[in-house]
N, C-alpha and C positions, 0 to 999 in steps of 0.2 A: 455469761454472754454467749450468744449463739454464734458458733464458728462457721456454720454452713455458708452464710452469705460471703464471708471473707475468703473461704476456699473457692467458691464459685467465681468471685472477682479475680482471684489469683490465676485461676485456670483461663479465664477470658483474656487476661492481660498477657499471659504466656503465649496463648494461641495467636493473639493479634501480632505479637512480635515476630513469631515464625511466619505468619501469613504475609506480613509486609516485607520481610527480608528474604524470602525464598527465591524469588525470581530475579536472576541477574541476566542481562542481555546486552548485546551490541546491535547497533543499527548499521545497515549497509545498503547501497543502491542495488536494487534487484537486477538480475541478469535478464535481458530482453531476448525472447526467441522469435516472436512473431507479432506483427502489427497489422491491423485492418481498420481503415478509416471509412466511415459510412455516415449517411444522413438519413433521417426519417422522411416521411412523405408529407409533412405538414406544409402549410402555405409559406411559412418562413422556416426552412429546414433547420432542425437541430442536428448538430454534428456530434459524433461519438467515435471513440477509438476502442477497439478490442485489442488487448495486449496480453500475450502469453508470457508469463514470467516463470523463472525457475526457482525452486526451493530445493537446495542441495542435500539437506539432511532432515531427519525427523524433528529437529529443533528449529527449523526455519519456518517463518510465517510471514504473511503479508502484514505490514504495519500501517502504512499511511501513504498518501499521495498529495501532490500539490500542483495545480495548474496555474501558470503565469503567462501573461502576454508580454512579449518584448517587441515593441514596435507594432506596426499594423498587420504584419504578415507572418510573424513568428510566434509560436507557442512553445512553452517549455513544460513538460510533464515529468515530474520527479516522482519515482515510485521507490518506496523504502521497504525493505524487509527487516525482520527482527530475528536474531539468532540467540536462542536461550543458551547461556554459557555454563550453567551449573547443573546440567542434566546429561545423562549419557545419551548420545545421539547415534542413530543408524544412518549411514551414508546411502543415499539413493537419489535418483533424479525424479523429481515430481514437477509437473508443469501445471500451472493454474492460470485460467483465463479470467481477466477482469475487464469490465466495460466502464469507461470513464466518459463523462459528458464534457464536450468542448464548447458548448453553447451554440448560439445562433447568429453571432455577430460576424458573418462572413459575406463578402460581396460575391454574387454569382459570377463565375468565370475567373475569379481571382486566384492567383497562385499563392499557396501557403506552405510554410515549413513547420514541422513539429519535431522537436527534439525530446526524445524519451530516454532518459539516462544517457547512455553512450550511443544511441541509435538516432539517426536523422532521416526523416521521410518527408517528401513533398506531396502535395495534393492540390487539385483544382476544385474549388467550391462549386 
């Protein structure tokens, strides 16, 4: 019986176990350093927010975001970072800018509030 296919299968199995189990991480709300809300020049303006977030170590990365509307005039943007916990990390301050779409469902001249993690800003559409 040829043992080479069994050896190859065993190696693939071992590698897949290590590949799936290597990354351990925790999620946390990103630290917000700057916010800029703006609209494009289309006939029905689309609104965007530029957000500068902090990544505090070499093991911190942007993970995800979620935009929700609470009522007619309040938006909530949750930005989540990922911290890899099973790697050696170097501490440093890194700032990363992301642009998020807020949509076009705004009444011109209306007052709006956006909550981004622990920061609240108001703007006029």
